[in-house]
C-alpha positions in Angstrom: -27.1 25.0 34.1 -26.9 25.1 37.8 -30.5 23.7 37.8 -29.4 20.7 35.9 -26.1 19.7 37.5 -24.1 21.6 40.0 -20.8 20.1 39.0 -19.1 19.1 35.8 -17.6 15.7 36.7 -15.2 14.1 34.2 -13.2 10.9 33.6 -9.6 12.1 33.6 -6.4 10.2 33.0 -3.4 11.6 34.9 -0.8 9.0 33.9 -0.3 5.3 33.3 -2.8 3.4 35.5 -4.0 6.6 37.0 -7.6 7.3 36.1 -9.9 9.5 38.2 -13.4 10.9 38.2 -13.0 14.5 39.2 -14.6 17.9 38.8 -13.5 20.2 36.0 -14.8 23.7 35.1 -18.0 24.1 33.1 -17.0 25.6 29.8 -18.7 28.4 27.9 -19.3 28.1 24.1 -17.5 30.4 21.6 -19.5 32.0 18.9 -19.3 29.0 16.6 -19.8 26.4 19.3 -22.6 24.8 21.3 -22.6 23.7 25.0 -23.7 20.1 25.3 -25.0 18.2 28.2 -23.5 14.8 27.6 -25.7 11.8 27.5 -23.7 8.8 26.2 -20.0 8.2 25.7 -18.6 4.9 24.4 -15.2 3.6 25.5 -12.8 3.2 22.7 -9.5 1.3 22.5 -7.6 4.6 22.2 -9.1 5.6 25.6 -7.9 2.4 27.1 -4.4 2.9 25.6 -4.0 6.2 27.5 -4.6 4.4 30.8 -2.6 1.3 30.0 0.3 2.8 28.0 0.1 6.5 28.3 -1.0 7.0 24.7 -0.6 5.4 21.3 1.6 6.2 18.2 2.6 9.8 18.2 -0.1 10.7 20.8 1.5 10.6 24.2 0.1 11.8 27.4 1.8 15.1 28.3 -0.7 16.4 30.9 -3.9 15.1 32.4 -6.5 14.5 29.8 -10.3 14.1 29.8 -11.0 10.9 27.9 -13.9 10.0 25.6 -14.9 10.8 22.0 -17.7 8.4 21.0 -20.5 10.6 22.2 -23.9 12.2 22.0 -25.8 14.7 24.1 -28.3 17.6 24.2 -27.6 21.2 23.2 -28.2 23.5 26.2 -26.6 26.7 24.9 -25.6 28.0 21.4 -23.0 30.5 20.3 -24.2 33.7 18.6 -23.1 32.6 15.2 -24.7 29.1 15.3 -27.7 28.7 13.1 -27.9 25.0 12.4 -28.8 24.0 16.0 -31.0 25.2 18.8 -31.3 24.5 22.5 -32.9 21.0 23.1 -31.5 19.4 19.9 -30.2 15.9 20.4 -26.8 15.5 18.6 -24.1 13.1 17.8 -20.7 14.6 18.2 -18.0 14.2 15.5 -14.8 14.6 17.6 -12.5 15.6 14.7 -12.2 19.3 13.9 -9.7 20.4 11.3 -8.0 23.8 11.2 -10.0 24.4 8.0 -7.2 26.3 6.2 -4.4 23.8 5.6 -4.0 21.7 2.4 -5.6 18.7 4.0 -8.6 20.5 5.2 -9.1 22.2 1.9 -8.9 18.8 0.1 -11.6 17.4 2.5 -9.1 15.3 4.4 -9.3 17.1 7.7 -8.7 13.8 9.5 -5.0 14.3 8.6 -4.8 18.0 9.6 -1.7 18.5 11.6 -3.2 21.5 13.5 -6.6 20.0 14.1 -8.3 19.3 17.4 -9.4 15.8 18.2 -11.2 14.8 21.3 -9.0 12.9 23.8 -5.8 13.2 21.7 -5.0 16.8 20.8 -7.7 18.2 23.0 -9.8 17.1 26.0 -12.4 14.5 25.4 -16.0 14.5 26.4 -16.4 11.9 29.1 -17.9 14.6 31.3 -21.3 16.2 32.1 -20.8 19.4 30.0 -18.7 19.9 26.9 -18.4 22.6 24.2 -17.9 21.7 20.5 -18.0 23.2 17.0 -21.6 23.3 16.0 -20.9 22.1 12.4 -19.4 18.9 13.9 -22.6 18.1 15.7 -25.2 16.1 13.8 -28.9 16.4 14.8 -30.4 13.0 15.6 -33.8 12.1 14.1 -36.4 11.0 16.7 -36.0 7.3 15.9 -32.3 7.3 16.6 -31.3 6.8 20.3 -28.6 8.6 22.1 -26.7 5.3 22.3 -26.9 4.9 18.6 -25.7 8.5 18.3 -22.6 7.7 20.3 -22.0 4.7 18.1 -21.8 6.8 15.0 -18.2 7.4 15.8 -16.9 3.8 15.4 -19.4 3.4 12.5 -17.8 6.4 10.7 -14.4 4.7 11.1 -15.9 1.7 9.4 -17.4 3.8 6.6 -14.0 5.4 6.0 -12.0 2.2 6.0 -14.5 0.5 3.7 -14.3 3.5 1.3 -10.5 3.4 1.5 -10.5 -0.3 0.8 -12.8 0.2 -2.2 -15.5 -2.1 -0.9 -18.3 -2.4 -3.5 -20.9 -4.6 -4.9 -19.9 -8.3 -5.3 -16.7 -8.1 -3.3 -15.6 -10.7 -0.9 -14.2 -9.2 2.3 -12.1 -10.5 5.2 -12.4 -8.7 8.5 -9.7 -9.4 11.0 -10.9 -8.9 14.5 -14.4 -9.0 16.0 -14.0 -6.1 18.4 -16.2 -3.1 18.0 -14.4 -1.7 14.9 -14.3 -5.1 13.3 -18.0 -5.7 13.8 -19.1 -2.3 12.5 -16.7 -2.8 9.6 -18.5 -6.0 8.8 -21.9 -4.2 9.0 -20.7 -1.4 6.7 -19.1 -3.8 4.2 -22.4 -5.6 3.9 -24.3 -2.3 3.5 -21.9 -1.3 0.7 -22.7 -4.4 -1.3 -20.1 -7.0 -0.3 -21.3 -10.3 -1.4 -19.6 -12.3 1.3 -17.9 -11.3 4.5 -15.7 -13.5 6.7 -14.8 -12.3 10.3 -12.0 -14.0 12.2 -11.1 -13.6 15.8 -9.6 -15.5 18.8 -12.8 -15.5 20.8 -15.9 -17.6 20.0 -18.1 -15.2 22.0 -17.2 -12.3 19.7 -17.7 -14.4 16.6 -21.2 -15.4 17.9 -21.9 -11.6 18.0 -20.5 -11.3 14.4 -22.9 -14.1 13.3 -25.9 -12.5 14.9 -25.1 -9.2 13.2 -24.9 -10.8 9.8 -21.4 -12.1 9.1 -21.7 -14.7 6.3 -19.0 -16.9 7.8 -16.7 -16.7 10.8 -13.5 -18.4 11.8 -12.1 -18.9 15.3 -8.3 -19.1 15.3 -5.6 -19.5 18.0 -2.1 -18.2 18.4 -0.8 -21.7 17.7 -2.4 -22.1 14.2 0.0 -22.0 11.3 -0.7 -19.0 9.0 -0.8 -21.3 5.9 -3.6 -23.4 7.5 -5.6 -20.3 8.5 -5.3 -18.9 4.9 -6.6 -22.2 3.5 -9.5 -22.2 5.9 -10.4 -18.6 5.0 -10.4 -19.4 1.3 -12.5 -22.5 1.9 -15.1 -20.5 3.9 -15.3 -17.7 1.4 -15.0 -20.0 -1.6 -12.2 -17.8 -2.9 -9.5 -15.5 -1.7 -10.9 -12.2 -0.4 -10.7 -9.2 -2.7 -10.3 -6.9 0.3 -9.0 -7.6 3.8 -9.6 -5.1 6.5 -7.3 -5.4 9.6 -8.9 -4.1 12.7 -6.7 -5.4 15.5 -3.3 -3.8 14.9 -1.6 -7.1 15.7 1.5 -7.9 13.7 0.3 -11.5 13.0 -3.0 -10.2 11.7 -1.3 -7.8 9.3 0.8 -10.6 8.0 -2.2 -12.9 7.7 -4.2 -10.3 5.8 -1.5 -9.9 3.2 -1.1 -13.7 2.9 -4.9 -14.3 2.5 -5.8 -11.6 0.0 -6.2 -12.3 -3.7 -3.3 -11.1 -5.9 -4.1 -7.6 -7.0 -6.3 -7.1 -4.0 -6.3 -4.6 -1.2 -5.3 -4.7 2.5 -6.6 -1.9 4.6 -5.0 -1.3 8.0 -7.2 0.2 10.6 -6.1 -1.2 13.9 -3.4 0.6 15.9 -0.7 -1.8 17.2 3.0 -1.8 17.7 4.9 1.2 16.2 7.3 -1.1 14.4 6.0 -4.3 12.8 7.4 -7.0 10.6 5.5 -6.9 7.3 5.9 -9.5 4.5 6.4 -6.7 2.0 8.0 -8.9 -0.8 4.9 -11.1 -0.7 2.7 -8.1 -1.1 4.9 -6.7 -3.8 5.2 -9.7 -6.1 1.4 -10.3 -5.7 0.7 -6.5 -6.2 -1.4 -6.1 -3.1 -2.2 -2.6 -2.2 -1.6 -1.8 1.4 -3.8 1.1 2.4 -4.2 2.8 5.7 -7.2 4.4 7.3 -7.1 6.9 10.1 -10.3 8.1 11.8 -12.7 9.4 9.1 -13.5 12.4 7.0 -17.0 13.4 5.9 -18.3 10.0 7.0 -20.8 11.0 9.8 -23.6 11.8 7.4 -23.4 8.3 5.8 -23.1 6.7 9.2 -26.2 8.5 10.5 -28.2 7.7 7.4 -27.5 4.0 7.7 -28.7 4.0 11.3 -31.6 6.2 10.7 -33.0 4.2 7.8 -32.5 0.9 9.5 -29.8 -0.4 7.2 -27.6 -1.0 10.3 -28.7 -2.0 13.8 -25.9 -0.8 16.0 -27.5 -1.3 19.3 -26.5 -5.0 19.4 -22.9 -3.8 19.9 -23.6 -2.5 23.3 -23.1 -5.0 26.1 -22.7 -2.9 29.3 -23.9 0.3 30.7 -22.3 2.3 33.6 -22.9 5.6 35.3 -20.1 8.2 35.1 -19.3 7.6 38.8 -18.4 4.0 37.9 -16.2 4.8 34.9 -13.1 3.2 36.5 -15.0 -0.2 36.5 -16.2 0.5 33.0 -12.7 0.9 31.7 -11.6 -2.3 33.4 -14.5 -4.1 31.7 -13.5 -2.6 28.3 -9.8 -3.2 28.8 -10.0 -6.9 29.9 -13.1 -7.9 28.0 -15.0 -8.8 31.2 -18.4 -10.5 30.9 -18.3 -10.6 27.1 -17.8 -6.9 26.7 -17.8 -5.3 23.3 -18.8 -1.7 23.5 -19.5 0.1 26.7 -21.6 3.2 27.0 -21.5 4.7 30.5 -25.1 5.2 31.3 -25.7 8.9 31.4 -22.2 9.5 30.1 -21.6 6.8 27.8 8.1 -5.4 -5.8 29.0 -13.0 -28.8 28.3 -13.7 -31.3 26.8 -15.4 -34.0 26.4 -13.7 -37.3 23.3 -12.1 -38.7 22.8 -15.0 -41.1 19.2 -16.0 -41.5 20.2 -19.6 -41.2 20.1 -20.8 -37.6 23.4 -21.9 -36.1 24.0 -25.4 -35.0 23.6 -24.5 -31.3 21.4 -22.4 -29.1 23.7 -21.1 -26.4 22.0 -19.9 -23.2 23.0 -18.4 -19.8 21.7 -21.0 -17.4 21.7 -20.7 -13.6 22.2 -24.0 -11.8 22.4 -22.7 -8.3 23.9 -19.9 -6.3 26.9 -18.4 -8.1 26.7 -21.2 -10.6 26.1 -19.7 -14.0 27.0 -21.7 -17.1 26.9 -21.1 -20.9 25.3 -24.2 -22.2 23.5 -25.4 -25.4 19.8 -25.9 -25.2 17.3 -27.0 -28.0 16.3 -24.5 -30.6 12.6 -24.0 -30.2 9.8 -24.2 -32.8 7.0 -21.7 -32.7 3.4 -22.7 -31.6 0.6 -21.3 -33.8 0.5 -18.0 -31.9 4.3 -17.6 -31.4 7.4 -16.4 -33.1 10.9 -17.7 -32.8 13.3 -14.8 -32.1 17.1 -14.5 -32.6 17.9 -12.6 -29.5 20.1 -9.6 -30.2 20.5 -7.8 -26.8 19.6 -8.7 -23.3 20.0 -6.4 -20.2 20.8 -7.9 -16.8 18.1 -7.1 -14.2 18.2 -7.3 -10.4 15.8 -10.3 -10.4 18.4 -12.2 -12.6 21.0 -11.3 -10.1 18.7 -12.5 -7.2 18.4 -15.9 -8.9 22.2 -16.2 -9.3 23.2 -14.8 -5.9 20.3 -15.8 -3.6 18.5 -18.6 -5.3 15.5 -16.5 -6.1 13.2 -13.8 -4.6 9.9 -13.9 -2.8 8.2 -17.2 -3.7 10.2 -17.5 -6.9 12.8 -20.0 -5.8 15.3 -21.8 -8.1 14.0 -25.3 -8.4 15.7 -26.3 -11.6 18.4 -25.1 -14.0 17.0 -21.8 -15.3 17.8 -19.7 -18.3 18.1 -16.1 -17.1 17.3 -12.8 -18.8 14.2 -11.0 -19.7 15.1 -7.4 -20.8 15.6 -8.2 -24.5 15.1 -7.4 -28.1 15.6 -9.6 -31.2 14.7 -10.4 -34.8 11.9 -12.6 -35.9 13.2 -15.8 -37.6 10.1 -18.0 -37.7 6.3 -17.2 -37.3 3.5 -19.5 -36.1 0.6 -20.4 -38.4 -1.8 -17.8 -36.8 0.6 -14.9 -36.6 -0.4 -12.0 -39.0 1.1 -8.8 -37.6 4.8 -9.9 -37.6 7.0 -11.3 -40.4 10.5 -12.8 -40.6 13.1 -10.0 -40.3 11.0 -7.8 -38.0 13.0 -6.2 -35.2 11.0 -6.5 -31.9 11.1 -5.7 -28.2 10.0 -8.7 -26.1 7.6 -8.2 -23.3 8.4 -11.1 -21.1 5.2 -11.2 -19.1 2.2 -13.0 -20.6 -0.8 -14.2 -18.7 -2.8 -17.4 -19.1 -5.5 -15.2 -20.6 -8.3 -17.2 -19.0 -8.1 -16.7 -15.2 -10.0 -14.0 -13.4 -6.9 -11.8 -13.1 -6.2 -11.9 -16.8 -9.8 -11.2 -17.6 -9.7 -8.0 -15.6 -6.4 -6.9 -17.1 -4.0 -7.9 -14.3 -2.0 -10.4 -16.3 1.2 -9.2 -14.7 0.3 -11.2 -11.5 -1.4 -14.1 -13.2 -0.6 -17.2 -11.2 -0.2 -19.5 -14.1 1.1 -17.2 -16.8 4.4 -17.2 -18.6 6.6 -14.7 -16.9 10.3 -15.1 -17.8 12.4 -15.9 -15.9 10.4 -17.4 -13.1 10.8 -20.8 -11.5 8.6 -22.5 -14.1 9.6 -20.5 -17.2 13.0 -19.9 -18.8 14.3 -16.5 -19.6 15.7 -15.3 -23.0 19.4 -14.8 -22.5 19.8 -17.3 -25.3 20.4 -17.2 -29.0 16.9 -18.3 -29.8 13.7 -17.9 -27.9 10.0 -18.7 -28.7 7.4 -16.2 -27.5 3.8 -15.1 -27.9 3.6 -12.9 -31.0 1.3 -10.4 -29.3 3.9 -9.8 -26.7 6.5 -8.7 -29.3 6.5 -5.1 -30.3 7.9 -4.0 -33.7 10.6 -1.4 -33.4 10.8 1.6 -35.7 14.1 1.8 -37.7 15.5 4.6 -35.6 15.1 2.7 -32.3 18.1 0.5 -31.6 18.0 -3.0 -30.3 19.5 -1.8 -27.0 16.7 0.7 -26.6 14.3 -2.1 -27.4 15.8 -4.2 -24.6 15.5 -1.2 -22.2 11.7 -1.0 -22.8 11.4 -3.7 -20.1 12.7 -1.6 -17.2 11.1 1.5 -18.7 7.8 -0.3 -18.7 8.4 -0.9 -15.0 9.0 2.8 -14.5 5.9 3.7 -16.5 3.7 1.3 -14.5 5.2 2.6 -11.2 4.5 6.2 -12.2 1.0 5.3 -13.1 0.4 3.3 -10.0 1.8 6.2 -7.9 -0.4 8.6 -9.8 2.5 11.1 -10.4 1.0 14.3 -11.7 2.1 17.7 -12.8 3.6 19.7 -9.9 4.3 16.7 -7.7 7.5 16.4 -5.6 8.9 12.9 -5.9 11.6 10.9 -4.1 13.4 8.1 -5.9 15.2 5.7 -3.6 18.0 4.0 -5.4 20.1 5.2 -8.4 20.3 1.9 -10.0 18.7 1.3 -13.5 15.2 1.1 -12.2 15.7 4.1 -10.0 17.1 6.2 -12.8 14.4 5.1 -15.2 11.8 6.0 -12.5 13.4 9.5 -12.4 13.1 9.8 -16.2 9.4 8.7 -16.0 8.6 10.9 -13.0 9.9 14.0 -14.9 8.1 12.9 -18.0 4.8 12.7 -16.0 5.2 16.2 -14.7 7.1 15.9 -11.5 8.6 19.3 -10.9 10.9 18.5 -7.9 12.8 15.2 -7.7 15.4 13.9 -5.3 17.4 10.7 -5.8 19.0 8.9 -2.9 21.6 6.1 -2.9 24.6 5.0 -0.8 27.5 7.4 -0.9 29.7 4.7 -2.5 27.3 4.9 -5.5 28.5 8.4 -6.3 28.8 7.6 -10.1 25.2 6.6 -10.2 24.1 9.8 -8.4 26.2 11.8 -10.9 24.1 10.2 -13.7 20.9 11.1 -11.8 22.1 14.8 -11.8 22.7 14.6 -15.5 19.3 13.1 -16.0 17.7 16.2 -14.4 17.2 15.3 -10.7 16.6 18.4 -8.7 19.0 17.1 -6.1 20.8 13.9 -5.1 21.5 12.8 -1.5 24.4 10.4 -0.8 23.7 8.3 2.3 26.6 7.5 4.6 26.9 4.4 6.7 26.3 6.4 9.9 23.5 8.6 8.7 20.4 8.3 10.8 16.9 8.0 9.4 15.7 11.3 10.9 18.8 13.1 9.4 18.1 11.7 6.0 14.4 12.7 6.2 15.4 16.2 7.2 17.8 16.5 4.2 15.0 15.3 1.9 12.6 17.9 3.2 15.2 20.6 2.9 15.9 20.0 -0.8 12.2 19.4 -1.7 10.9 22.3 0.4 8.8 19.9 2.5 7.6 16.3 2.5 7.2 14.5 -0.8 4.0 13.9 -2.6 5.1 10.6 -4.0 8.0 8.1 -3.3 9.3 5.4 -5.7 11.3 3.0 -3.5 13.5 1.1 -6.0 16.0 -0.7 -3.7 13.8 -3.1 -1.8 15.7 -2.3 1.4 14.2 -1.9 4.8 15.9 1.5 5.5 14.7 2.7 2.1 11.1 1.8 2.9 11.2 3.2 6.4 12.6 6.6 5.2 10.1 6.6 2.3 7.2 6.5 4.8 8.7 9.1 7.1 9.6 11.5 4.3 6.1 11.4 2.6 3.5 14.0 3.3 0.2 13.2 5.0 -2.0 11.3 2.5 1.0 10.8 0.2 1.9 7.7 -1.7 4.8 5.3 -1.3 5.2 3.0 -4.2 7.3 -0.1 -3.6 9.2 -1.2 -6.8 12.4 -2.9 -5.6 12.5 -6.5 -4.4 14.3 -7.2 -1.1 13.9 -9.2 2.0 10.8 -11.4 2.6 9.9 -9.3 5.7 10.7 -5.8 6.8 10.0 -3.8 9.9 8.2 -0.6 9.0 6.7 2.3 11.0 3.1 1.3 10.3 1.5 3.4 13.0 3.1 6.5 11.4 1.7 5.4 8.0 -1.7 4.7 9.4 -2.0 7.8 11.4 -0.9 10.0 8.5 -3.0 7.9 6.0 -0.1 7.2 3.7 -0.9 4.8 0.9 1.6 2.1 0.4 1.2 0.5 -3.0 3.2 -2.2 -4.7 4.3 -2.7 -8.3 5.0 -6.1 -9.9 6.4 -5.9 -13.4 4.1 -3.8 -15.7 0.6 -3.9 -17.1 -0.1 -2.9 -20.7 2.8 -0.4 -20.5 5.0 -1.5 -23.4 3.2 0.6 -26.0 3.6 3.7 -23.9 7.3 2.9 -23.2 8.0 2.4 -26.9 6.1 5.5 -27.8 8.1 7.8 -25.4 11.4 6.3 -26.7 10.5 6.4 -30.4 9.2 10.0 -30.1 12.4 11.1 -28.4 10.4 12.2 -25.3 12.8 10.2 -23.1 16.4 9.0 -23.8 17.3 5.8 -22.1 20.6 5.3 -23.9 22.7 6.9 -21.1 21.7 4.1 -18.8 23.8 1.5 -20.6 27.2 1.5 -19.0 28.7 -1.9 -20.0 28.6 -4.2 -23.1 29.5 -7.8 -23.0 29.4 -10.7 -25.6 27.5 -13.7 -24.6 30.7 -15.7 -24.1 31.6 -13.3 -21.3 28.2 -13.6 -19.5 29.8 -14.5 -16.1 31.8 -11.3 -16.1 28.7 -9.4 -17.1 26.8 -10.7 -14.1 29.7 -10.0 -11.8 29.7 -6.3 -12.9 25.9 -6.2 -12.6 25.9 -7.7 -9.1 28.8 -5.5 -7.9 27.0 -2.3 -8.8 30.0 -1.1 -10.7 27.9 0.1 -13.6 24.3 1.0 -14.5 22.7 -1.2 -17.1 24.8 -4.1 -18.2 24.0 -5.2 -21.7 24.7 -8.7 -23.1 25.0 -9.0 -26.9 24.0 -12.3 -28.4 24.9 -11.0 -31.9 27.8 -8.6 -32.7 26.9 -5.1 -31.6 24.9 -3.0 -34.1 24.4 -6.0 -36.4 20.6 -5.4 -36.3 20.7 -1.7 -35.8 19.9 0.5 -38.9 21.2 3.4 -36.7 24.3 2.7 -34.6 23.8 2.7 -30.8 25.7 5.7 -29.3 25.5 6.9 -25.7 
């Protein structure tokens, strides 16, 4: 080695704004390692963060650190157990090495390994002349692949991983936010994976010109003064539709918000860029439109695909390189990278580069309904008795449970984009008796007892055609701003959304199928499986139902959290079989709560069902979940919340959202009818329709669990009396 270079010079950061090129010892390879003479090292945003901010996320500078991780070089010495490489081999260096024995490594997700070594974060980087690395993380370059392209495999692997996490596939429309290096390679990979149309947006025209030259279908220059609504319209116009998948590569809060706003209902937003630790996220918008928010951190098993795409010419990465510097000029290279001087994009350094009417079949003279006229203005008024359309039935409603969304309309004037714009009949958790049938209805007859699924799609839009009727933009979802609910004596509804109840299932249980369907859908979306540990935030009706569902789906350890003042609800959770309950005091800190959760579960949770819609609940959910775990947002709360997104991204926690349910009523009815689950204990209060205002007061105050409004005398339509 002394014949090659006498010294091992390195680019070392000693502190904020303190970067030096200095000599470090020449390392010797261990048995499983190779010694590499470095050729090219690209400058990444994380390298710049160490100089400008002393680190990023959880990775803070504790001692001086050699930077660099996008690299390639030549093997000049091999450890005695190395068989896949030999001296003289040109290699690209994958900078992530897992511990190889933890659950994440064994599952192939070594990028999340808590004990792993990663260049220039948990270990020294390779912006130096000589560097040792695990041989199995060095990939031999074919003769047609340059050293610069080898260094660019690292950001390309990031793009492969984030596109895989986003589910990019043939025919998708994709929005890429940010035309920096990661944004550009993400565009290239999305195209290579079959995306039909990709739009790239950025602040700088020069970067967008590069995106165009690399193959972006459309680009959009935006400014910090542009209204989000206007940008969304322009994106949709350019793509001809809303993007199926949006990949956020900047880390900027405004871009995260824009990605959620622009993406098609039922689509995916993948967060790649690292930004502020706390960000305001329009989580209710995501929840009611059922947008999956996924995060991507580094990569895992992506280097082979990245190398193959470069080697076979699918992707030309060399256009990304704008500047070259020698190692001695690294300080200037970092300035160029940091400030975007001279149109800089990627910079290899030269050689180191969510009462009372009777059962009579004859309709009464009035159809009384609980109508919300405004905040805290609920009136019992007469509305017309409907007639069924050809595909509908008219139902005499028997029982109607009060849901949190009903309370939101009454107390807050709505939720999300569902605002009270007219007097609105509330109620949607209901069961009734068929009194009239439309001309085309064959599966129901007068006298049938049915549970009413209140969500029906338009049946013709793209969302309905792929089975996502729950977020259909023009469907009949009651109650929403354009559609009345069914807390009324009579209600007309689509016959195929009415499910006949067996004789042993009571009307109250039929009404409870609605929140149960929410729980079933949430459990499915969260992919709860046998052996999972599950957190349920909130011991209200949805939280308790989620507990029932989680246990039915195989969760072996469950913990339910709620405010200490909700002790009665937590007692019910215990009776329903929760492994533990945690009352939350007003002065309890997030970290203390997380610690309690880990203590009772024996570690972080596999899955979290957040049923309160509260910011603290969402924050603690993320912090208490294991690496690569899932947080499922079920409860509706504020329009925006501030969440620890860097923690979620760096631990690759999947944040998914649930809106209503999707083909889940049959399963909900089956598990009740079979006796697999018992929902009767959830009903705490019964009120006649004439007392509906008191019913809503109790529901809103949290005094009880599920408040049931009876529009016919209790048990009138129950062959078996309701007892809980």
